[in-house]
C-alpha positions in Angstrom: 0.1 0.1 0.1 3.1 2.4 0.8 4.2 1.8 -3.0 0.5 2.7 -4.1 0.2 5.9 -1.8 3.7 7.2 -3.1 3.0 6.5 -7.0 -0.4 8.0 -6.9 0.3 11.1 -5.0 3.5 11.5 -7.1 1.7 11.2 -10.3 -1.0 13.6 -9.3 1.8 16.0 -8.0 3.4 16.4 -11.1 0.2 16.6 -13.2 -0.9 19.4 -10.8 2.2 21.4 -11.4 2.0 20.8 -15.2 4.8 18.4 -15.9 2.7 16.9 -18.7 5.1 16.4 -22.0 2.4 14.8 -24.0 0.0 17.6 -24.7 0.5 21.3 -23.9 -2.6 22.4 -22.3 -4.2 25.5 -20.5 -2.3 26.8 -17.7 -3.9 26.1 -14.1 -4.5 28.7 -11.8 -2.1 29.1 -8.9 -5.1 28.9 -6.6 -6.3 25.8 -8.1 -2.9 24.1 -7.6 -3.0 25.0 -4.0 -6.5 23.7 -3.3 -5.5 20.6 -5.1 -2.3 20.3 -3.1 -4.2 20.3 0.1 -6.4 17.9 -0.6 -3.5 15.8 -1.4 -2.1 16.2 1.9 -5.4 15.6 3.3 -5.8 12.5 1.5 -2.3 10.9 2.3 -2.5 11.8 6.0 -6.1 10.1 6.0 -4.4 7.0 4.1 -2.0 6.4 6.9 -3.2 3.5 9.2 -6.8 3.4 8.3 -9.3 1.5 10.7 -10.0 -1.3 8.3 -7.4 -1.2 5.3 -9.4 -3.4 2.7 -12.3 -1.1 3.5 -10.2 2.0 2.8 -8.9 0.7 -0.4 -12.5 0.0 -1.8 -13.6 3.3 -0.6 -10.7 4.8 -2.6 -11.3 3.1 -5.7 -13.4 6.1 -7.3 -10.9 8.7 -5.9 -8.2 6.8 -7.9 -10.2 7.2 -11.3 -12.4 10.5 -10.6 -9.5 12.7 -8.8 -7.4 12.7 -12.1 -9.9 13.1 -14.2 -11.1 16.1 -12.5 -7.8 17.8 -12.4 -7.5 17.0 -16.2 -10.8 18.3 -16.9 -10.0 21.5 -14.8 -6.8 22.2 -16.8 -8.9 22.1 -20.1 -12.0 24.0 -18.9 -11.0 26.1 -16.1 -13.7 25.5 -13.8 -14.4 28.2 -11.2 -12.4 28.1 -7.9 -15.6 28.0 -5.8 -16.5 24.8 -7.7 -13.2 23.2 -6.8 -13.1 24.2 -3.3 -16.6 22.6 -2.8 -15.5 19.3 -4.4 -12.6 19.1 -2.3 -14.3 19.9 1.0 -16.7 16.9 0.1 -13.7 14.7 -0.9 -11.8 15.6 2.3 -14.9 14.4 4.1 -15.0 11.5 2.4 -11.3 10.7 2.9 -12.3 11.2 6.6 -14.9 8.6 6.1 -12.7 6.0 4.9 -10.0 6.5 7.0 -12.4 5.3 10.3 -15.5 4.1 8.1 -18.6 6.1 7.8 -20.6 3.7 10.3 -17.7 4.3 13.0 -16.5 7.8 12.4 -15.6 8.5 16.1 -15.3 12.3 15.8 -19.1 12.1 15.1 -19.9 10.5 18.1 -20.4 13.6 20.1 -23.1 14.9 17.7 -24.7 11.2 17.9 -24.8 11.5 21.6 -26.0 15.0 21.9 -29.1 14.8 19.8 -29.7 11.1 20.9 -29.4 9.4 17.5 -29.4 5.8 17.4 -27.0 5.4 14.9 -23.8 7.5 13.8 -25.2 9.8 11.0 -21.8 10.7 9.4 -22.7 9.0 6.3 -26.0 10.9 6.0 -24.1 14.1 6.3 -21.7 13.4 3.4 -24.5 12.0 1.1 -26.2 15.4 1.7 -22.9 17.4 0.7 -22.6 15.4 -2.2 -25.9 16.9 -3.7 -25.3 20.2 -2.0 -21.3 20.6 -3.0 -21.2 18.8 -6.3 -24.1 20.4 -7.8 -21.8 23.4 -9.1 -19.2 21.6 -10.7 -21.4 19.2 -12.4 -23.2 22.3 -13.6 -19.9 23.7 -15.0 -19.1 20.4 -16.9 -22.7 20.1 -18.5 -23.2 24.0 -19.6 -21.0 23.5 -22.8 -23.8 21.7 -24.4 -26.8 23.2 -22.5 -28.7 26.1 -24.0 -30.9 27.4 -21.4 -30.2 27.9 -17.3 -33.7 25.6 -16.5 -32.4 23.1 -18.8 -28.9 23.2 -17.1 -30.4 23.0 -13.7 -32.8 20.3 -14.4 -30.0 18.1 -16.1 -27.4 18.5 -13.2 -30.3 17.7 -10.7 -30.8 14.8 -12.7 -27.1 13.8 -12.9 -26.9 14.0 -9.1 -29.8 11.8 -8.3 -28.7 9.4 -10.9 -25.1 9.2 -9.4 -26.3 8.6 -6.2 -28.6 5.9 -6.9 -26.0 4.4 -9.0 -23.4 4.7 -6.5 -25.7 2.7 -3.8 -25.8 -0.3 -6.3 -22.1 0.0 -6.8 -21.5 -0.1 -3.5 -23.5 -3.1 -2.8 -22.1 -4.9 -5.6 -18.5 -4.0 -4.8 -18.7 -5.7 -1.6 -20.4 -8.6 -3.1 -17.6 -9.0 -6.0 -14.4 -8.2 -4.0 -14.9 -8.6 -0.3 -18.3 -10.1 1.1 -16.7 -9.9 4.8 -17.0 -5.9 4.5 -20.4 -5.5 4.3 -21.2 -3.7 7.4 -18.1 -1.6 7.4 -18.1 -0.6 3.8 -21.9 -0.2 3.4 -22.5 1.4 6.7 -26.2 0.6 7.1 -25.8 0.1 10.7 -29.4 -1.8 10.9 -31.1 0.3 8.7 -33.0 -1.4 6.2 -33.7 1.8 4.1 -29.9 3.2 4.4 -29.7 3.2 0.5 -33.1 4.8 0.0 -32.6 7.7 2.8 -29.1 8.4 1.4 -30.4 8.8 -1.9 -33.0 11.0 -0.6 -30.8 13.4 1.3 -28.4 13.8 -1.7 -31.6 14.8 -3.6 -32.6 17.4 -0.8 -29.0 18.8 -1.2 -29.3 19.3 -4.7 -32.2 21.0 -4.6 -30.9 23.5 -1.9 -28.8 24.5 -5.0 -31.9 25.8 -6.8 -32.6 28.6 -4.1 -29.1 30.0 -6.0 -30.8 30.3 -9.2 -29.2 33.9 -9.9 -25.7 32.7 -9.1 -25.9 29.6 -11.4 -27.6 32.2 -14.3 -24.5 34.3 -13.9 -22.2 31.5 -14.0 -23.7 30.0 -17.2 -23.3 33.6 -18.7 -19.7 33.8 -17.7 -19.1 30.3 -19.4 -20.8 31.8 -22.7 -18.7 34.8 -22.7 -15.3 32.9 -21.9 -16.0 30.4 -24.7 -13.7 31.0 -27.8 -15.1 31.8 -30.9 -14.8 29.1 -34.0 
């Protein structure tokens, strides 16, 4: 695992800093490089001595795939700094959850005890923040092919709900395929038979909150239109 962490972090650091000899791409803003670098540091810290190493590896499969893709897309399309910050706040919380597991995230126990919850709701919080925080960057990703603000918002909302539901299915399938013994730790159901449905629901609520910022997204869409190079 040490070699995996070293190779992954080394590759991402080089790519963020712009050492790509194959294709000359747009220059990434220094603020973006800083935010990505902070996340890489957080990810490395959370990768050290996780509570359940096999669970940590399963939780990070998508990180290995999605994070390089996001960096690559950002260098090509120059997403807004706010979108990158919101995305990496979510990603950092996911790293925290994968270190302790979502069901046993001990730093959330105080909140659980204070409100008298029967289960640790850290997983619910992260699913809610998935819909709330990732909405903006998904909106930026789909705007090049969308003509109107209402269509862009609807399509982004649909993406959030679809990804959330597909993740629950993928999560279940990954446990069955790779390590059935990790069922409780990885899925984090904590005895809740409706866990998958409620996780999808809170992600949907998080996405819906973004509609309140309709004017902000309308402005963002206009900025993307104006910054698009003419053919």
